[in-house]
Backbone as CSV, one residue per row, in Angstrom:
resi,resn,N_x,N_y,N_z,CA_x,CA_y,CA_z,C_x,C_y,C_z
1,MET,0.850,-1.174,0.000,0.000,0.000,0.000,0.895,1.236,0.000
2,HIS,1.175,1.768,-1.160,2.052,2.929,-1.240,1.363,4.206,-0.784
3,GLU,0.054,4.158,-0.560,-0.664,5.334,-0.097,-0.196,5.758,1.294
4,ALA,0.279,4.789,2.111,0.803,5.135,3.439,2.043,6.010,3.308
5,SER,2.920,5.685,2.382,4.105,6.524,2.198,3.726,7.864,1.560
6,LEU,2.719,7.881,0.701,2.239,9.150,0.140,1.668,10.034,1.246
7,ALA,0.925,9.432,2.164,0.372,10.188,3.288,1.491,10.775,4.135
8,GLY,2.557,10.004,4.347,3.708,10.517,5.082,4.347,11.694,4.379
9,GLY,4.407,11.651,3.061,4.936,12.768,2.289,4.061,13.999,2.384
10,VAL,2.750,13.812,2.356,1.819,14.933,2.503,1.988,15.557,3.884
11,LEU,2.083,14.715,4.919,2.291,15.218,6.274,3.575,16.041,6.346
12,GLN,4.635,15.564,5.718,5.907,16.291,5.725,5.765,17.663,5.067
13,VAL,5.057,17.726,3.949,4.828,19.009,3.266,4.082,19.975,4.178
14,VAL,3.052,19.479,4.851,2.249,20.332,5.725,3.058,20.777,6.942
15,GLU,3.815,19.864,7.546,4.642,20.229,8.701,5.721,21.238,8.315
16,ASP,6.323,21.073,7.150,7.317,22.040,6.670,6.683,23.418,6.491
17,ALA,5.478,23.453,5.940,4.769,24.726,5.757,4.431,25.347,7.106
18,ALA,4.040,24.532,8.076,3.711,25.050,9.409,4.940,25.681,10.061
19,ARG,6.089,25.045,9.935,7.328,25.609,10.482,7.708,26.908,9.768
20,ARG,7.638,26.874,8.464,8.043,28.026,7.651,7.101,29.213,7.832
21,GLU,5.793,28.947,7.856,4.791,30.017,7.907,4.324,30.342,9.325
22,GLY,4.652,29.480,10.284,4.323,29.746,11.679,2.869,29.567,12.057
23,PHE,2.144,28.694,11.401,0.765,28.472,11.819,0.702,27.312,12.814
24,ALA,-0.292,27.384,13.684,-0.413,26.402,14.758,-1.326,25.234,14.393
25,ARG,-2.314,25.518,13.566,-3.331,24.497,13.308,-3.769,24.518,11.858
26,LEU,-3.948,23.342,11.321,-4.465,23.190,9.966,-5.967,22.970,10.069
27,LEU,-6.745,23.800,9.379,-8.196,23.661,9.394,-8.678,22.802,8.233
28,THR,-8.176,23.099,7.041,-8.583,22.368,5.837,-7.371,22.141,4.951
29,LEU,-7.276,20.948,4.439,-6.229,20.581,3.482,-6.927,20.101,2.225
30,ARG,-6.566,20.694,1.087,-7.155,20.258,-0.185,-6.059,19.665,-1.051
31,LEU,-6.261,18.412,-1.442,-5.329,17.682,-2.289,-5.964,17.412,-3.635
32,GLU,-5.115,17.147,-4.598,-5.546,16.718,-5.927,-4.839,15.407,-6.220
33,ALA,-5.614,14.385,-6.546,-5.072,13.079,-6.931,-5.714,12.714,-8.262
34,GLY,-5.003,12.966,-9.332,-5.534,12.717,-10.668,-5.883,11.253,-10.894
35,GLN,-6.851,11.027,-11.761,-7.310,9.659,-12.032,-6.228,8.775,-12.627
36,LEU,-5.213,9.359,-13.227,-4.132,8.565,-13.810,-2.900,8.505,-12.911
37,ALA,-3.009,9.033,-11.690,-1.859,9.100,-10.784,-1.550,7.764,-10.122
38,GLY,-2.439,6.810,-10.227,-2.191,5.511,-9.596,-2.379,5.544,-8.093
39,VAL,-3.248,6.438,-7.617,-3.496,6.590,-6.183,-4.914,6.113,-5.882
40,ASP,-5.027,5.215,-4.903,-6.337,4.795,-4.409,-6.756,5.845,-3.382
41,VAL,-7.702,6.694,-3.736,-8.083,7.838,-2.908,-8.627,7.386,-1.553
42,ARG,-9.407,6.326,-1.524,-9.928,5.826,-0.235,-8.797,5.368,0.669
43,ALA,-7.811,4.682,0.106,-6.663,4.225,0.894,-5.823,5.409,1.366
44,LEU,-5.667,6.433,0.521,-4.931,7.625,0.913,-5.641,8.335,2.056
45,ARG,-6.943,8.471,1.950,-7.715,9.115,3.023,-7.566,8.335,4.333
46,PHE,-7.647,7.018,4.257,-7.474,6.169,5.443,-6.091,6.373,6.048
47,ALA,-5.062,6.394,5.198,-3.689,6.575,5.682,-3.519,7.939,6.338
48,LEU,-4.080,8.986,5.736,-3.991,10.326,6.331,-4.710,10.376,7.675
49,ASP,-5.884,9.768,7.759,-6.616,9.727,9.028,-5.841,8.942,10.086
50,SER,-5.134,7.906,9.660,-4.376,7.067,10.592,-3.169,7.780,11.185
51,ILE,-2.501,8.620,10.395,-1.304,9.300,10.904,-1.610,10.664,11.521
52,ALA,-2.851,11.129,11.421,-3.215,12.472,11.887,-3.069,12.693,13.393
53,PRO,-3.461,11.752,14.257,-3.396,12.029,15.699,-1.989,12.451,16.148
54,GLY,-1.957,13.576,16.868,-0.697,14.092,17.379,0.110,14.908,16.377
55,THR,-0.452,15.127,15.189,0.249,15.906,14.163,-0.587,17.122,13.805
56,VAL,-0.039,17.947,12.945,-0.745,19.140,12.479,-2.005,18.773,11.678
57,LEU,-2.099,17.532,11.216,-3.286,17.085,10.477,-4.476,16.784,11.389
58,GLU,-4.222,16.611,12.669,-5.287,16.222,13.593,-6.415,17.250,13.594
59,GLY,-7.624,16.784,13.358,-8.799,17.642,13.365,-9.052,18.407,12.077
60,ALA,-8.143,18.315,11.132,-8.311,19.044,9.871,-9.291,18.326,8.951
61,ARG,-10.028,19.107,8.181,-10.865,18.529,7.125,-9.962,18.315,5.915
62,ILE,-10.014,17.131,5.351,-9.182,16.807,4.193,-10.090,16.544,3.001
63,ASP,-9.951,17.390,1.986,-10.710,17.234,0.742,-9.756,16.745,-0.329
64,ILE,-10.172,15.728,-1.065,-9.334,15.193,-2.140,-10.125,15.260,-3.446
65,ASP,-9.678,16.121,-4.347,-10.281,16.236,-5.671,-9.630,15.211,-6.585
66,GLU,-10.407,14.683,-7.526,-9.894,13.698,-8.485,-10.108,14.206,-9.915
67,PRO,-9.205,15.051,-10.399,-9.377,15.533,-11.776,-9.261,14.384,-12.773
68,PRO,-10.038,14.446,-13.844,-10.010,13.361,-14.826,-8.682,13.315,-15.575
69,GLY,-8.397,12.137,-16.076,-7.222,11.996,-16.925,-7.490,12.622,-18.281
70,GLN,-6.451,13.185,-18.859,-6.549,13.732,-20.204,-5.352,13.245,-21.001
71,ALA,-5.552,13.156,-22.301,-4.466,12.713,-23.173,-4.586,13.389,-24.526
72,TRP,-3.447,13.480,-25.190,-3.379,13.978,-26.559,-3.336,12.758,-27.458
73,CYS,-4.301,12.678,-28.377,-4.332,11.569,-29.328,-3.471,11.943,-30.531
74,MET,-2.457,11.162,-30.764,-1.549,11.453,-31.873,-2.172,11.120,-33.225
75,HIS,-3.190,10.286,-33.215,-3.829,9.894,-34.464,-4.807,10.961,-34.961
76,CYS,-5.690,11.451,-34.068,-6.703,12.412,-34.504,-6.403,13.843,-34.046
77,ALA,-5.291,14.037,-33.348,-4.851,15.367,-32.898,-5.908,16.073,-32.037
78,GLN,-6.490,15.322,-31.112,-7.490,15.862,-30.199,-7.046,15.618,-28.757
79,THR,-7.452,16.515,-27.874,-7.316,16.266,-26.442,-8.574,15.546,-26.000
80,VAL,-8.390,14.408,-25.338,-9.531,13.574,-24.950,-9.446,13.222,-23.467
81,THR,-10.601,12.874,-22.899,-10.646,12.378,-21.527,-10.194,10.926,-21.526
82,LEU,-9.399,10.578,-20.525,-8.862,9.223,-20.422,-9.157,8.707,-19.022
83,ARG,-10.013,7.702,-18.921,-10.400,7.167,-17.613,-9.273,6.376,-16.966
84,GLN,-8.555,5.618,-17.772,-7.414,4.846,-17.267,-6.440,4.596,-18.398
85,ARG,-5.201,4.357,-18.020,-4.179,4.078,-19.024,-4.567,2.820,-19.793
86,GLY,-4.322,2.828,-21.072,-4.662,1.680,-21.906,-5.996,1.806,-22.607
87,ASP,-6.797,2.800,-22.221,-8.074,3.018,-22.895,-7.827,3.605,-24.280
88,ALA,-8.792,3.403,-25.153,-8.725,3.960,-26.507,-9.228,5.396,-26.518
89,CYS,-8.837,6.133,-27.530,-9.338,7.484,-27.762,-10.847,7.393,-27.977
90,ASP,-11.596,8.244,-27.270,-13.055,8.196,-27.431,-13.533,8.937,-28.682
91,VAL,-12.608,9.544,-29.439,-12.965,10.208,-30.689,-12.735,9.273,-31.877
92,CYS,-11.514,8.715,-31.973,-11.174,7.914,-33.155,-10.943,6.434,-32.856
93,GLY,-10.877,6.062,-31.579,-10.648,4.661,-31.218,-9.183,4.264,-31.230
94,GLY,-8.291,5.201,-31.509,-6.856,4.898,-31.551,-6.256,4.737,-30.164
95,PHE,-5.070,4.135,-30.139,-4.380,3.884,-28.879,-3.079,4.664,-28.752
96,GLN,-2.819,5.575,-29.665,-1.596,6.382,-29.600,-1.891,7.643,-28.789
97,LEU,-1.947,7.465,-27.468,-2.323,8.545,-26.568,-1.166,8.921,-25.658
98,GLN,-0.955,10.215,-25.522,0.062,10.743,-24.614,-0.664,11.419,-23.454
99,PRO,-0.615,10.822,-22.238,-1.287,11.461,-21.105,-0.752,12.875,-20.857
100,THR,-1.667,13.807,-20.619,-1.293,15.204,-20.386,-1.883,15.784,-19.107
101,GLY,-2.806,15.097,-18.475,-3.425,15.612,-17.251,-3.988,14.495,-16.404
102,GLY,-4.203,14.799,-15.143,-4.720,13.794,-14.222,-3.643,12.866,-13.708
103,LEU,-2.381,13.289,-13.808,-1.240,12.459,-13.400,-0.694,12.841,-12.029
104,GLU,-1.159,13.933,-11.471,-0.511,14.515,-10.316,-1.151,14.138,-8.981
105,LEU,-0.324,14.150,-7.955,-0.766,14.151,-6.573,-0.113,15.381,-5.980
106,ARG,-0.940,16.348,-5.550,-0.357,17.583,-5.048,-1.246,18.228,-3.996
107,VAL,-0.602,19.027,-3.156,-1.320,19.859,-2.203,-1.767,21.101,-2.964
108,VAL,-3.070,21.332,-3.002,-3.614,22.482,-3.720,-3.591,23.709,-2.824
109,ASP,-4.167,23.580,-1.627,-4.131,24.697,-0.680,-4.439,24.204,0.721
110,MET,-4.206,25.111,1.670,-4.449,24.831,3.082,-5.107,26.046,3.703
111,ARG,-6.069,25.799,4.570,-6.626,26.851,5.408,-6.097,26.605,6.809
112,VAL,-5.508,27.634,7.412,-4.798,27.457,8.680,-5.274,28.464,9.718
113,SER,-4.829,28.238,10.958,-5.137,29.142,12.068,-3.870,29.360,12.885
114,ASP,-3.727,30.556,13.444,-2.563,30.869,14.267,-2.727,30.403,15.714
115,ASP,-3.929,30.047,16.109,-4.122,29.625,17.516,-4.203,28.140,17.670
């Protein structure tokens, strides 16, 4: 379950920001886990909830957006939605697709408090 190590990385990013920016409490954390990123969002949420006690994540609301995958079809020269790697172009049925979006796992923003 690599989501546990991803959760640890997210915690590190948030703790680094707390040290750098001097905030005491995280109220809301918004993440983006693209559909092509290979992340099981439910497992990531579970891992984040598991490591939260005693950390800056404790008590924070965690929102995880899942932007759709996108790809450039080299055959029909269109940008298309891609549900998963290996799918065909929904315009021409071709398989020469270069993923261009929905690949990322990133912290989008945080709402914090000084108290």
